[in-house]
N, C-alpha and C positions, 0 to 999 in steps of 0.2 A: 711466324713466332707469336706466341700468346701475349696478350696485353700484360700478363703478370710476370713475364720474363724480362730480365734486364738486357739492355743492349750489350754487345761485346765491348769490353773495357780495354782502354789503352794503358800500357804500362809506363808511359813517359809523361803522364799528366798528373797534377795533384788530385787527390781524391775529391776535393771540393767541386771539381768540374765534372764529376761523374753523377749518374742518377742517384736519387736519394737512397734507394735500396742498396746500392753498392757502398755508399758512404756508411750507412748503418752497419752493414756486414763488416766493413773494414774496422770501424771503431770497436765493435764487439771482439774482433780477432785481436786487436791491440791489447785490450784489457784482459782477455783470456791469457795472453802470453805474459803480461805483467804478473798475473796470478800464478802462472806456472813458474816464473822466476822466483817468486816469494816462497812457493812450496819447495822448490829446489834448495833455496837458501836455508829454510827450516830443516830440511832433511840432512843437508851437509853439516849444519850446526849440531844437530842431534848426534850425528856420527862422530864429530870431533869431541863432543862431551862424553859420549859412551865409551870411546876408546881412551879417554884421558888426555887426548892431544890438546884440548882447549886449556886444561890446567897447566900443562907443560908450557904452552905458548904464553900464558899469563906470567909464569915465573921467568921465562926467558926474555920476553919483550917488554913487559911492564916493570918488573923488578930489576931486570938486567941493565937498564939505563937507556938514555935517549937515543944513542947511536943505533941500538938494536931496533928500537921502534921505527926510526927512520928507514932502516933496512927493510922492515916489513912493509912500510908505506910504499917504498920504492918498488918492491916486488909486486904488490897489489896493483900499483899504477901500471906496471908493465902488462899484467894480466888484463887489466881494463882496456889498455891501448890495443892489444891484440883482439880482444872481444869486440871493441868498437869498430875495428877494421873489418872483422869477419861479418858483422851484421850489415855492413854497407854493400856487401857482395850480393845484390838483390837477385841475381840469376842463379845463385847457389844456395838453396834452402838448407841443405845439411850443414854447410859452413856457418850459416846464420844461426842455426840452433846451437852449434858449438860455441859461438860467440855469446848467445843468450845465457847458456848454462855456465860458460866460463866466467861471465860477469857475476852470476850467483855464487860461484866458487870464490872469486876474489872478495866479494862482500862478506862471505862466511869467514874467510881467513882473517880479515881485518877486525871483524866483530868478535871473534872467538876469545881473545884475551880480555877484552872489555866486558863481555857478557859473563865470563868466568869470574871476574872480579865482582860484578854486580850480584851474581848468585851466591857469592860468599857472604854477603850482608844478610842480616837477620830477616829482612823483608824483601830480599832481592827478587824473588819470583813475582810478588805482587807489583813491585816497581816496574819490572819488564812488561807485565800484562797491562798495567795502566798506561805506560808509554806507548805500547802497541795500539791500544784502543784510541788514544788521543791522536796518534799519527794517522791511523786509519780514517777517523772521522775528518781530520783536517784534509787528507788526500781526497776523500769523497766530496767535501765541500768545494775544494779548489777545482776538482774535475768538473763539477756541475757548472761553476762559474766559467771555466775555460771553454766548455763545450757550447754553452748557451748565450754567453755575452756576444753582443754585436760589435763591441769595441775592439779595434785592432790592438793586440797586445805585443806586437813585434818590438815596441820600444823597450821592452823588458830584457831583450836579448843582450845588448851591450852591458846593461847593469849587472846581469847575472854573470857574464863572462868576466868582467872586471872584478866583481865581488868575490867570486870563487878564486880568481888568481891572487887577489890580496889576502884572502883567508888562508890559502896554501902557504904563502910567504910567512904569515903570522904563526901558523902551526909549526912550520920548520924552525923558525926563530925561537918559538917557545920551547920546543924540544931541545934545541941546541944550547940555549942559554938558561933554561930552567925557569922561564917566565910562567906565570899563572894566567890562563885565559879564563876569566871568570864567567859569571852568570850572563852578563850582557853579551858576551861573545856567542854563547849558546842561543840566546834570543835572536841575535842578528843573523845567525846561520839558519835558524828555523824560518825566519822571514825570507832569507835569500833562497832557501830551498822551496818555499812556497811560491815565490816569484818564478822560479825555474819550472815548477809544475804547471803554473798558469800558462806560461809561454809554450811549453812543450805540449800541453793538452790542446791548445788552439792550433799548434803546428801539426798535430796528428792529421787533420783533414786539409789544412791549408798548404802544407809543404810536401807531405809524403805521397808517393804513388801507391797504387793499389797493392803492390807486392812489397811495400816497405813497412808492413805491420810489425815485424820483429825488430827492425831498427828503431821504430817509434817506441816499442815496448821497453827496450833496454835503456833508452833515454829517461823515460818515466820511472823505471825501476831504480836507476841510479839516484835520481832526485828523491824518491820515496825513502830509500835507505839512508840517505844523508839526513833527511828530516828526522827519521827514527833515531839515528845516532844522537842528534842534538836534543831531541825531546827527552830521550833517556838520560843524557848527561844533565839536562836541566832538572829532571826529577831526582837524580842522585845528589845534586847540589843542595837539596833541602835538608839533607842529613848533617 
């Protein structure tokens, strides 16, 4: 075997225990799949807008009342649950890809009414672009910190889990009882999403095996889209 070839890799050990060339290849594959999920999200969203479905969803779910919005949230959560289960089937790549693009579909559906509302505003397109740029820069910065810091960030995991659980309860209560979740809620959710991205980025090499790149990608993609949602919401609150 040439000195430039990597040793045979095991599928049951974290990537961090593998040679450096295998780790670098794995990380690259993870972020390629995150990018693929983002492209799929944009493509599905464009289809929903082109066909007029996004506008219909805005009228039905946003104008129609809180119960309908909870119905949409529940449906998307079911899609995400199936997607998360699919990507953990590491021995079945086709099923993993179904999970990855299923997650992109779920995100596109939950975003469609909100984006349709944003684009109705006079400067809606500029607002979406600004939010996307800020989210992208934030994700890049957090990715660099997560990949290169030597500090163990595993302490963030319970904080993220409890934080998202509490946030979900607040969102459901707000929809049911008409509460307003103001600017500080958006700021807190952006911070929580950032903590999730930090932990998940470090987990990419510390917890996942060499064939777990799609599972790692879907976790990062979900946190990225959550951050984008609340950055966009924060930008909209300026008006």
